[in-house]
N, C-alpha and C positions, 0 to 999 in steps of 0.2 A: 504493500500500500504506500502511496505517496504521502509523506508526512512533512508539514511545514511548521516552523515556529515564527510567529509574528511578534514584534516588539515595538515599543514607542509609547511615550506618555509625558505627563507633566502638564500638558494643555490639550484641549480638544483638537487643536490643529495637528497634533502628533498622533491622534487616534482615528479621526474620521476617515483618512485614506485607507487605513487598515479595515475599518468597517465596510468601506466600499469594495474591498478585495474579497471579503469573506464569502458573500453569496456565490460569486463565480467559482471560487476555489472549491466550495462545497459541491457545486454542480459538476465540477471536474473529478470529484471523488477523493479530494484531499482530506486527510486527518489533520485538524487544525489545533495547534496549541498557541497560547499567548502568554508571554512572560512580561509582567509589569510589577508595579510596587504594591504594597499592602493597602495603602490608603489613597492612591492617586486617582485622578479622574478616569484613567484608563480602566481601572477595575470597575468603576461605576458604569461605564459605557459598554465594556466588553463582556463582563461576566454573565449578564443576563442573556446574551445571544446564544441561540440554539446552535449546537454543532461545534462549539469552541470550548476547550478545556483551559481554564485560567490558572496560572502559577504565579505566586508572589515571591519576589526576591528583595533583598536589601539594596538600597542605592542611596547615593548622596548627590546633592545638587552641585552642579559645576558653575561657580560664580566667577565673574570678572571683576568683582569688587571685594573689599575687605569685609569679612564677617567671622565671628568667633567659630562658627560652624565649619569654616574652611579647615580647621585643625582636626575635626572629628569626621567629617564627611568622606575623606579619602579612605578611612578604615571601613566605612559602610560600602563604598564602591568595591573594595577588595573582598569584603564578605559576599557581596552580590556576584562578583566574578566566580568565586568558589561555588556558590549555590547554582549559578547558571551553568558552570562547567559540569556539575553533577547531573543537573537536569538534562542538558543536551546530550551528555554521554549516555544517559539512560534512554532518552527518546530516540536518538539516532535519526534526526530529521534529514530529509533530502536537501533542505535549504533553510536559511534564516532570512527573513525580510525585516529590515529595520527602518522605521519611519523617523527615528531621531528622538531627541529629548534625553535628559540625563539618565533615564532607566536603560537606554539602549546600550550604553557603554559597557557595563558588565556582561550583558547578553552577547554582544558582538565579540568581545574578547573571549568569552567562554566558548562561542562557536568556533573561533579561530583555533583555540587550543584543542578542540575536538576535530579539527580539519573539515568542518562543515562549511560549504560555500555561503557567503553572505552577499545579499543584494540590498542596497540602501536607497532611500529617497530623500532628496532635499527640496523643500518647497520654495525657498527664497533665492534671491539673486546671488547672495554670498552664503557659503556654508556656515551653519551654526557650530558652536564649539564642540558639541557632542559628535557631530558628523565629521568635523575635522580630525578628532581623535580616532574615530572609527574608520576613516577612509583607507588607511594602510591594510586593513583586514578585509576589505570588500573586493568582490570581483567586478562589480559595476555600481555606479551611483546614478540613479534615475533623477532627473531634474524637471522642474516646472518651466524654468526660464532658460533660453538659449545661452544667455550670458554665464549662467552657473555651469552649464555643461562645458563651456570653453575653459573656465577657470579650473575645472577638475581634470582636464587633460584627457588621456586615453580612457579613463574609467567613467567619464561623464557621458550620459546618454539622455538627451532631451525626450521625455515621454509625456509630459503633462502630469497632472495630479489625478489619481483615482477619485472619482466622484460617485456618491451613492446614487443608485438608479432612481430612487424615489424623487430626487430633485427635479427629474424631468416629467413627473406625473401630475403636475399642477394643472388646475382648471381656472380660467379667468372668472367665470361666473361664480364659482365657489369662493374665490378670493374676494370678489366684490361683496358677496353676501357676508363673508367673515368680517369684513371691515364696516359693513353697513353703508356702502357707497352704491350709487345708482348708475355709475358709468358715464355720467354726463360730462364729467371733467377728467382730464388726464390724472393718473395716479402717480404720485411721488412716494417711493418707498425709502425710508431711512433704516439702515441696519448697521449696527456697530460691533458685531461679534457677540459671543455668548455673554459677555459682561457689560455690553453697551459701550458708549463713548460719551462720557459725561459732558465734556466741553462742547461737543457737537450737539448733544441733546439740548443743552441750555440755549445755545444760539438758535437752533431750529425752532424751539418753542417760542423764543422771543420774536421770531419772524412770522409766526402763524397768521396774524392779522393780514399780512401782505400775501403770503403764499396761498392761503385758502380761498382767495378771490379767484385764483386761476387753477389750483390743483386740489385734489383730495390727497391728504397726507396719511400714509400708513406708516406708523413709527414703531419699530422694534427697538425698545429703549434699554433693555438689559435688566437683569434681576435687581429688584429693589429700587428701580428708577421711575416707577409710575408717578405721575403728578395728578393727584386727586382733583385739583382745581380745574383740570382740563378734560375731565371725563366726558362731559357732554358738549364739547366744542364742535359745532358743525364743520364737516369736512376734515375732521381729525380723529384718528383712532390709534390708540397706543396699546402695545402689548409688551409685557416683560420679556417674553421669550416665546418663540414658535418652534415646534418640532414637527409633528405630523402635518400641521397646516402650512408650514413654510413654503412648500412647492406651490400651493394655491396663492399665497401672498406674492411670490415672485411672478406667477402667471398673470396676475392682474396689474402688476407694476409696469408703467410705461417708461419711467426713468428711475434711477436709483442713486441715492446718496449713501456713501459707504466709507468705512475705513479701508485699509489696503493690505490686510492680511492675505497671504498667498491663497489659502483655500477659498476665501470669499471671492477673490479675483478670478480664480478658476471657475467657480460657479457662475459668476456674472458673464464671463466670456462664453462658457458653454451654453448659457441661456440666451446669449446675444442681447444683453441688457445694456443700453447706454448708461454710463455712470459718471458721476462726479465723485472723485476720490479725495478724501481728506486724511492723509496718512498720519498715523501716530508716530511721533519721533521719540524713540527710546533705544537704549542698548546700542546695537551696531547700526541702527537706522534702516533696518531691512524694509519697513513699510514704505519709506520714502523712495528707496531704490526700486521696489516693486512697482509703485505708482508711476514713477518716471519712465520705467521701461514701457508700460502701456501707453503713456503719453507720447513717447518718442515714436511708437509704432502707429500712432493715430487711432488708438482703440479706446481712449477714455480722456476725460477732462480731469485736471488735478488742481486743487487749491491747498496751499499750505495752511496749517492751523493758525499760524501767526497772522495770516492775511484775512482770516474769517471774522466777520462781524455782522451786525443786523442789516447793514446796507449791502455788503459785498456778497453775502450768501444768496439772497434772492436773485441778484443779478447773475451770479454764476449758475444758478439753477435754470434761469431763463435762457442763458446761453447754451446750456446743455440741451434744453428742449428744442431750441432752434436748430441744433446740430445733430439731432437724434437720428435723422434718416441716413446721413452719411456715416455716422458711427455704426448704426445697425448694418449697413451695407458692408463695411469693413469687417465687422465681427462675423457676419454670415459667410464671408470669404475665407475665414480661418479653417485650417484643418481641425478635426475633431478635438475640442479642448478637453474632453474626458480622457484621462490617461490610463484608464483601467486596463484596457487590452494591451497597450504598449508595455505597461509594468508587468503584466502577466507573462508577456513574451520574454522579458528579461529573466523572470523567475524560472521559466521553462529552459531558457538557454544555459543557465548556470547551475541548475540543480544536479545533485548526484544521480547518476543513472543506475 
């Protein structure tokens, strides 16, 4: 039997591509195991999935800044390597697929010690720290962006990001009904990731008197970010988080206001949605690089957060609306933005026979 170990965690972005790969792997008859941490988001998202056996190992966070835990976390990583080695030695998988995040380091090293081939995936333009550490042990590193594939040299393979099939199942009428809109105005959807985007939330809400004259606004604001004072505002509907209904929300959206996380961008490109991106600048600045890559290719509009205010945001949204047809045309001309099949091809190419 073909057996695969998946790993990746720390954030939903390091888990959702693995979630996208699981159904086609099950259809192909793979036995699937997932190695994550005891209390990470990967356990919450993966353990309930049918057909997947979850294993928890120790891991420590890889930080680029000073923290007292930097003195203890290396020992957790070493413990995780030992645990991963024992697991992989026992399971004897044909291949390990790593989506990154700090939990992936002990798993990839454990796989290398067991001489099991490793295929990795990097979502951003520049590799994250965990993937940099893991690259020497990988046979191939799949990437979302062409710039990253070039940086990685011979091991880099541009595949796109695996996307969950459900994202393509949306229905515009269901989305309009969900938001309580009648379809007479174009729908502007704002989504800021699983935790929302506070600065953009605040500015968008300040602009509602102007925006709702022209658009219906569907706002996915993030957990804990609902504004009770705006609950009955005409032309505005807010949600903390959408899961099963998210495809319908996307289907009814004519234009999108979004942060620039790689998975979000992959979904927007695959769904051919004209978007205004307001990247979050932190750490290595990957969202800014992601957004500027799409802007340079003429696939999205970009506004820096420092330039966003109650005057500039409505103007930028109007400019996006005016440019929507050209953006849609360019997005429709792209190769398939869903990287599921391309990543599966790399897994098949490098698995043990």
